N, C-alpha and C positions, 0 to 999 in steps of 0.2 A: 400687397405687391412684393416690396419693399423684405416684410418679415418674414414672407413665405421662405422669398430667395437668402436669407439668413441665416435661417433654421436651414438649408438642403446643405449650403455650402459651411457650415459646423457638422453635421451628419459625412458630408464628403473627408470634412478637416481629419473629423475623425476616425472614418474606418481607414483611411490612407493614414493617418500614424501608427492605431493601435494594428492595422496590420502588416506594416513595415518589419514597426518589431516588436509582433514573434516572430515574423521570419529571420531576425537573432540571435532568439530565447534559443539556444542552439544546444544539449547537456554535451557536458565533457567527456567523452568518449574516448577508451582504447581497446585497440586490440595487438589480443597478444599468441603468438604461436606458442606451442607449448613442445616444446621440440621430445625427439624422440628418442635421448640420452638423457632423459628423466629418467625421477628412479625410484621403487618401491622398499621397503626393510619389511618383515613384517619380525617382532619378538615375543615367543613363545615361551612357553614352561613345560616341561610332568615332573609327575612326583617324581623324577629323579637325576632329571639335569635342566639346562637351558638349552633353546634350539633358534639359530637363526635364521629367514629361509627369504631371499631378494628375487627382485627383480633387475639388471641393473639397468636395459632398456625397453619401452615401452616398445619399441618395435615402427613402429609408424608419428608419425607426427596430429596435434589437436589442436584448437582453437581457444582462445579464452576470451570472454567479451566483458570489459565493465564499463561503468555506461549510471552519471549523475546530470541530477535534476539541481534549481538553486535549491526548488523546498525539497528535497527527498534529504533526511538526515543519515541513509544507510548509500551505501553503494551496491546497483543492483549487477549484477553475475549472470551472465549464463556460455555453459561450460556442458560437457561430457569429456570424460576423460575415461577410455576405452582403454585396460590394462590384461592383458592377454593371462590366462591362469598359468598355461604350459609355460611360461618364463620364469616360474617358480623357483627356484636351488635354493634348497636344506644345506646342500654342504655333504649329504650323503643322499644315494638314489631313493635305498626306499623311502627314507622322510621322505623327500618331494614328492614322490606319489602319494601318500598319505594323508596329503596335505591339497592335494592335485583332487582324489578323493573327496576328500572331506565337501570341499568348497566347489564337490558337483563338478567336475570340467568337461567333463564329455554334453550335459547338459547346457549348463553355460561358462562357454568358456572364453567370460568378458568379467573380468569385477569393474565396477565404475565410479568415476568420481564427479558428485556435479555440484561447483559452489554454485549458489544462492546467491549470498550477499557480504558481500565485504566493509567493513568500517568504517576505510578509506582507499582513496586511489591508492591503486602499485605504482604509477609515476611518482614517486618522493624523490628529493634534492636531496635526501642524508641516505649518507651509505650501508644505514640501517635501518631498519621500523620496525615497529611489531604493529599488527592488524590484528581482528578479534573477522573471523569466517564462515559463514552457513554454509553448512555441505550437507549434499546427499552422498550414502554412498551405500554400492546398491552390492551384495555376496548373493551369487542360487539365485535369482530367484526376491530377494527380500529386499528393499531397501528403508535405511533408519536414514534419521533427518541430528546431527551436532552439531555444536559447536565450538569451532578449531582455532586455536590458537597459532597464528602463523609470524613468523619471520622474513623480515623478506630484504634481500642483498642486494646492494645494486652493482649489477661486476664491469659495466660500461654506458655508456648517453643510451641504448638501449636497450644493454639485456641486462635481466636479475633470473635471481633463485630468491622460490619459493620455498620453506619447510614450513614443517607443523606435521604433528603426533598427535594420536587417537587411543586412549584406551575400548576395543568395543572388546564383546561379548560372543561367539560362535552361536552361542542359544539365544542371540534374539533375534539373530536370522536364520533361527528356526535349523541349525544345522547344530549335529550330536559331536561336541570333541570326542574324536577317537582314541582307541585305544591299544594294547601290547599284548600277546601272553596271556589271553585269557585273563586280561584287566590288571594285571602284572604292573605294567606302563601304560598313565593315562597322562593326557594330554587335560591344562586346566583349561574351563572355558575362556576365559579372561585373556584376549593380545595386543601386544599396541604393533601399531599401525605406524611407520615413520614417512614419509615421504617427502621427495625434492624434485619438484617443476624449475625444469628451465626453458624461463623463457626473453621471449624477440620481442619488441615492439613491431607491430609491424603497419599497422596503422594509431595516429593518436590529431583527435578533437579537441583545440583548445576548450570549444564554447564561451557562451556569451548570454548574458540574464540583463 
Protein backbone atom coordinates (compact mmCIF):
# COMPACT_ATOMS: atom_id res chain seq x y z
CA UNK A 1 0.00 0.00 0.00
CA UNK A 2 2.79 2.34 0.97
CA UNK A 3 4.67 1.47 -2.20
CA UNK A 4 1.60 2.24 -4.28
CA UNK A 5 1.09 5.59 -2.57
CA UNK A 6 4.74 6.44 -3.14
CA UNK A 7 4.40 5.68 -6.85
CA UNK A 8 1.29 7.83 -7.14
CA UNK A 9 3.00 10.66 -5.27
CA UNK A 10 6.06 10.51 -7.57
CA UNK A 11 3.86 10.57 -10.67
CA UNK A 12 1.93 13.54 -9.31
CA UNK A 13 5.17 15.37 -8.48
CA UNK A 14 6.59 14.78 -11.99
CA UNK A 15 3.42 16.02 -13.66
CA UNK A 16 3.38 19.10 -11.45
CA UNK A 17 7.03 19.98 -11.98
CA UNK A 18 7.14 19.37 -15.72
CA UNK A 19 3.74 20.93 -16.24
CA UNK A 20 4.78 24.03 -14.32
CA UNK A 21 8.06 24.16 -16.22
CA UNK A 22 6.26 23.92 -19.57
CA UNK A 23 4.13 26.92 -18.66
CA UNK A 24 7.27 29.04 -18.38
CA UNK A 25 9.01 27.75 -21.49
CA UNK A 26 7.75 30.70 -23.50
CA UNK A 27 9.26 31.67 -26.86
CA UNK A 28 11.04 34.96 -27.34
CA UNK A 29 8.71 37.07 -29.43
CA UNK A 30 8.78 40.52 -31.00
CA UNK A 31 5.96 42.29 -32.78
CA UNK A 32 6.93 45.22 -34.97
CA UNK A 33 4.83 47.86 -36.69
CA UNK A 34 5.99 48.41 -40.27
CA UNK A 35 5.43 52.15 -40.58
CA UNK A 36 3.88 53.58 -43.72
CA UNK A 37 6.97 55.80 -44.12
CA UNK A 38 8.89 52.69 -45.27
CA UNK A 39 10.22 53.00 -48.81
CA UNK A 40 11.25 50.99 -51.86
CA UNK A 41 13.60 51.74 -54.75
CA UNK A 42 14.23 49.87 -58.01
CA UNK A 43 17.40 50.48 -60.02
CA UNK A 44 17.41 49.36 -63.63
CA UNK A 45 19.05 50.12 -66.95
CA UNK A 46 18.28 50.21 -70.63
CA UNK A 47 20.70 49.83 -73.50
CA UNK A 48 21.10 53.62 -73.47
CA UNK A 49 20.80 54.82 -69.85
CA UNK A 50 20.14 54.08 -66.16
CA UNK A 51 16.86 54.70 -64.35
CA UNK A 52 15.49 54.63 -60.81
CA UNK A 53 11.89 54.18 -59.71
CA UNK A 54 10.89 54.85 -56.11
CA UNK A 55 8.03 54.40 -53.68
CA UNK A 56 8.48 56.96 -50.91
CA UNK A 57 5.71 55.57 -48.72
CA UNK A 58 3.90 52.23 -48.57
CA UNK A 59 0.67 54.09 -47.85
CA UNK A 60 -0.44 52.02 -44.86
CA UNK A 61 1.22 50.23 -41.92
CA UNK A 62 1.75 46.46 -41.66
CA UNK A 63 3.09 44.15 -38.96
CA UNK A 64 6.12 41.90 -38.69
CA UNK A 65 6.36 39.17 -36.02
CA UNK A 66 9.62 37.44 -34.99
CA UNK A 67 9.59 34.36 -32.78
CA UNK A 68 12.42 32.18 -31.45
CA UNK A 69 12.55 29.12 -29.24
CA UNK A 70 15.53 27.59 -27.44
CA UNK A 71 15.82 24.72 -29.92
CA UNK A 72 15.58 26.92 -32.99
CA UNK A 73 18.72 28.08 -34.79
CA UNK A 74 16.65 30.44 -36.90
CA UNK A 75 14.04 33.08 -36.17
CA UNK A 76 10.63 32.39 -37.61
CA UNK A 77 9.01 35.47 -39.11
CA UNK A 78 5.42 36.24 -40.03
CA UNK A 79 4.86 39.19 -42.32
CA UNK A 80 3.15 40.17 -45.53
CA UNK A 81 4.06 43.67 -46.56
CA UNK A 82 1.77 44.96 -49.30
CA UNK A 83 3.20 47.71 -51.50
CA UNK A 84 0.92 49.54 -54.01
CA UNK A 85 2.37 49.38 -57.53
CA UNK A 86 0.66 52.67 -58.42
CA UNK A 87 2.95 54.47 -55.96
CA UNK A 88 6.00 53.94 -58.17
CA UNK A 89 7.52 57.15 -59.50
CA UNK A 90 10.29 56.90 -62.12
CA UNK A 91 10.72 60.66 -62.52
CA UNK A 92 9.14 60.60 -65.98
CA UNK A 93 5.43 59.98 -66.49
CA UNK A 94 5.89 57.73 -69.52
CA UNK A 95 8.54 55.60 -67.78
CA UNK A 96 6.36 55.30 -64.69
CA UNK A 97 3.43 54.07 -66.79
CA UNK A 98 5.68 51.61 -68.61
CA UNK A 99 6.86 50.09 -65.32
CA UNK A 100 3.35 49.85 -63.93
CA UNK A 101 2.17 48.23 -67.15
CA UNK A 102 5.08 45.76 -67.06
CA UNK A 103 4.14 44.80 -63.48
CA UNK A 104 0.50 44.34 -64.58
CA UNK A 105 -0.78 46.90 -62.10
CA UNK A 106 -4.43 46.71 -63.14
CA UNK A 107 -4.56 42.95 -62.57
CA UNK A 108 -2.12 42.86 -59.62
CA UNK A 109 -2.25 46.24 -57.82
CA UNK A 110 0.18 45.18 -55.06
CA UNK A 111 3.61 43.63 -54.88
CA UNK A 112 4.34 41.70 -51.69
CA UNK A 113 7.42 41.11 -49.56
CA UNK A 114 6.98 38.28 -47.06
CA UNK A 115 9.82 37.61 -44.64
CA UNK A 116 9.94 33.99 -43.45
CA UNK A 117 13.16 33.74 -41.44
CA UNK A 118 15.90 35.86 -39.89
CA UNK A 119 19.26 34.70 -38.56
CA UNK A 120 18.77 36.73 -35.36
CA UNK A 121 16.15 38.77 -33.53
CA UNK A 122 15.75 42.38 -34.63
CA UNK A 123 15.93 43.78 -31.11
CA UNK A 124 19.73 43.92 -30.90
CA UNK A 125 21.55 46.01 -28.26
CA UNK A 126 24.14 47.28 -30.75
CA UNK A 127 23.60 50.30 -32.99
CA UNK A 128 24.06 48.47 -36.29
CA UNK A 129 23.73 44.71 -36.87
CA UNK A 130 23.89 42.50 -39.95
CA UNK A 131 21.50 39.58 -40.36
CA UNK A 132 20.44 37.17 -43.05
CA UNK A 133 16.84 36.81 -44.09
CA UNK A 134 14.70 34.48 -46.16
CA UNK A 135 11.96 36.31 -48.01
CA UNK A 136 9.36 35.74 -50.68
CA UNK A 137 8.78 38.46 -53.27
CA UNK A 138 5.53 38.36 -55.23
CA UNK A 139 5.17 40.25 -58.51
CA UNK A 140 2.23 39.99 -60.90
CA UNK A 141 0.97 36.80 -59.29
CA UNK A 142 4.32 34.96 -59.27
CA UNK A 143 6.29 34.33 -56.06
CA UNK A 144 10.02 33.64 -55.72
CA UNK A 145 12.14 32.95 -52.64
CA UNK A 146 15.35 34.88 -51.98
CA UNK A 147 18.13 34.98 -49.42
CA UNK A 148 18.61 38.63 -48.48
CA UNK A 149 21.32 40.18 -46.33
CA UNK A 150 19.88 42.94 -44.19
CA UNK A 151 21.29 45.72 -42.02
CA UNK A 152 19.44 46.70 -38.87
CA UNK A 153 20.07 50.18 -37.45
CA UNK A 154 18.81 50.98 -33.98
CA UNK A 155 17.24 54.45 -33.93
CA UNK A 156 16.06 54.52 -30.31
CA UNK A 157 14.73 52.15 -27.63
CA UNK A 158 11.72 51.06 -29.68
CA UNK A 159 12.50 51.88 -33.32
CA UNK A 160 14.87 50.42 -35.91
CA UNK A 161 15.53 50.80 -39.60
CA UNK A 162 15.90 47.59 -41.61
CA UNK A 163 17.60 47.86 -45.00
CA UNK A 164 18.26 45.32 -47.70
CA UNK A 165 18.88 44.91 -51.43
CA UNK A 166 18.32 42.09 -53.88
CA UNK A 167 18.99 41.65 -57.58
CA UNK A 168 16.03 40.10 -59.41
CA UNK A 169 15.09 39.29 -63.00
CA UNK A 170 11.73 40.23 -64.47
CA UNK A 171 11.64 36.96 -66.40
CA UNK A 172 11.80 35.04 -63.08
CA UNK A 173 8.31 36.45 -62.49
CA UNK A 174 7.11 35.66 -66.01
CA UNK A 175 7.34 39.34 -66.93
CA UNK A 176 8.69 40.64 -70.23
CA UNK A 177 11.12 43.57 -70.03
CA UNK A 178 9.56 46.53 -71.90
CA UNK A 179 10.99 48.13 -75.03
CA UNK A 180 10.32 51.34 -76.96
CA UNK A 181 10.70 52.71 -80.49
CA UNK A 182 10.34 49.36 -82.15
CA UNK A 183 12.95 47.76 -79.90
CA UNK A 184 15.53 50.54 -80.25
CA UNK A 185 15.37 51.12 -76.48
CA UNK A 186 15.24 47.97 -74.34
CA UNK A 187 15.03 47.59 -70.60
CA UNK A 188 17.42 44.98 -69.24
CA UNK A 189 15.96 41.94 -67.51
CA UNK A 190 17.91 42.39 -64.27
CA UNK A 191 16.96 45.01 -61.69
CA UNK A 192 18.04 45.72 -58.12
CA UNK A 193 15.37 46.18 -55.46
CA UNK A 194 16.27 48.21 -52.35
CA UNK A 195 13.92 48.38 -49.37
CA UNK A 196 13.98 50.45 -46.19
CA UNK A 197 11.58 49.35 -43.45
CA UNK A 198 10.86 51.77 -40.64
CA UNK A 199 9.95 49.52 -37.71
CA UNK A 200 8.50 50.34 -34.29
CA UNK A 201 8.35 47.63 -31.62
CA UNK A 202 4.86 47.34 -30.19
CA UNK A 203 5.31 44.13 -28.17
CA UNK A 204 8.21 42.13 -26.75
CA UNK A 205 8.30 38.85 -24.82
CA UNK A 206 11.74 38.00 -23.49
CA UNK A 207 11.01 34.29 -23.25
CA UNK A 208 12.10 31.72 -20.68
CA UNK A 209 13.68 28.36 -21.36
